[in-house]
N, C-alpha and C positions, 0 to 999 in steps of 0.2 A: 611530497610523498602522496601517492594515490591509495585508495582504499583497496585492500586485498579481496578476494573472492569471499572470504569469510565475513569481513567488514560490510560487503555489498549486501550479503544475505541478512545481516543483522540489521543494517539500515533499512531494508525492505520490510522486514518483520516490524521494526519500530514505527515506521510510516503507517503500516497497515493497522497498527494498533492505536493510531491517533496521536502519536508523539511528534513534536517537532525534532528534527535530527540534523546534527551538525558534525562535520568531520574537520578536525584540526590538522591542517596539512603539515605543519612542521613536526609534529609528534606522531601522527598517524592514530590519533585516539578519537573516539566517537563520544559525543556528549549528546544528551536529549533531555527534553522535558515535556510535560503535558502542554497541549495547545491552550494558550491563555483564553482563546475564544470559546473553549469548552466551559459551560457553566457549572459543570461537576468537578472541574479541576481544582485541586487544592495546591495553589502554587507556592504557598508558604514554605513547605518543606523543600521546594525546588529552587528557592531563591538564590542560593549559593552557586548552583549551576548556571542559572540565568544571568547572574552578575559576571561570572567567569566568561560566558560567551560573549556577553555585551562589551566587556573590557578589552577583548581581543578579536572583535568581529571580523577584522581583515584577514585574519588567518584561519577563519572558519568558512567552510563551505556549507551552505544550507541545502538541504534536500527537501524538495516538495513532494507531497503526496498527490496521487492522481486526483483529478477533479471528477465530478459525477459523469461528465461526458466521456472521459477516458475510462472510467470504470464500466460504463455502458458498453463501449467498444470491446472491452475485455470479455464482458458477458457474451456479446455477439460473436466474438472469435471462438469462444468456447463452444457455443451452440453450433457454429459451423464445423467444429472439429469432431462432433458427435457422429458416429456411424449409425446408431439407431435411428431410423427415419422417423419413427413415432415420437420418440422422446425429443429429437431435434425440432420437429414441427410444434411440439408442446411448448419447448422453450421459446421459439419465435413468436408463438402465439401470446405468451406471457410478456415477452419483451415489447410487444406492440400494444399491449394493454395499459389501462391505468395502473399506477404503482408497479411498474415492471421490476424494480429492484427487490421488493418483498415477495413478489409472485415468483420471480426466478429463484430467490433463495429457497422458498418453500419447495418448489419443484425439485431442486437439486438435493436439498437436504432429505427428501423422501424418495430418493432414487439410489440405484446401484452406482451412480456416477458421482456420488458425493466426494469421495476421496480424489477422484480425477479432477473434479473442480478445485479442491484445495490445492492440489499440485499445480494445476494450470495456472491459477491465480497467484500462487507464490512465484512461479517463473516469470509471470508477467510483471509483478512487482519488481523482481530482480532486474529484468530488462529495462524497466522504467528508471531505476536508479543508475544502471550502467549509461543509459542515454544522457543522464544529468552529468555524468563524469565527463563525457565528451569523447 
């Protein structure tokens, strides 16, 4: 069984929020838990889910989140999509500076394009999950 469009959207949102995400192919269910590499994750309350996944790993498809290089590419693609030449130039200036992620976020959060960015990024994450399905 493959994930539905709703499943894909949910998986994309879970990955964006830092969860590890798995799709159980026989039943079509989604399982997730915090990333154990996150020092703030309290895995004790997730142990049952972790054990469930590990006990049946061959039937679970694991979805990976974008790495920083891929996330940077999404920011570049968003900047390229902006028709406001001044704002587009500002975004590219920030993308080529030190700490591009935080500067890009600040610029977008303080602009009229904030919701456009959220929509663009959500679609990029959905596309990313769809690529992993094959």
